N, C-alpha and C positions, 0 to 999 in steps of 0.2 A: 320513344319517342320523343325528339324536343316538339319544339313550338318549331321549329326552322323548318325543320325534316317533314311537320303538319302540310307546314303552308308550302312546304314545295311540292308536295303531292296534289294539293288545293289545286295551286298554279297547272301543273299538266292537267287534270281533272279540264278544268275550264275553259284551258287552251284548246284542248280535245274538241269539246261542246263551239268554240271558234273555230277553227279550221272545217270539222264538221257543217256548221251552218254559213260559210265560205263555200266549199265545195259544193252544195246540193241548193246552192240558189235562197238562203233566209235571208228575207228579207233587210232590207236596210237596218231601219232602225233595230233589228236585233241585232244582226252583226256589230254593230256601232256598240247596247247595249253589252255585249258580253265582250267587244272588245275594253267597254271601261274597268269591268270586271278584273278580268285582267290584270287591265294597268294597274290599277291598284292593289292586286295581289302582290304584285312585283314590287310595287312600292315598300308595299311593309317587308317585304320578304328582304331589300335593299338595306332598310334601316335594320333589321336582323341584325344584318350581316356587319354591316359599320359599326356595331356596336361590342 
């Protein structure tokens, strides 16, 4: 599995966690923190895709 594929799977896991927090009334701070994690991973993915 390539680094890009691993990163894609990690993004999917973290996004699932974010969706869970949103759907189940997670605290704003938790949702925000999780959204930052997803954003950072997506940025890394895009950087890899640009190479």
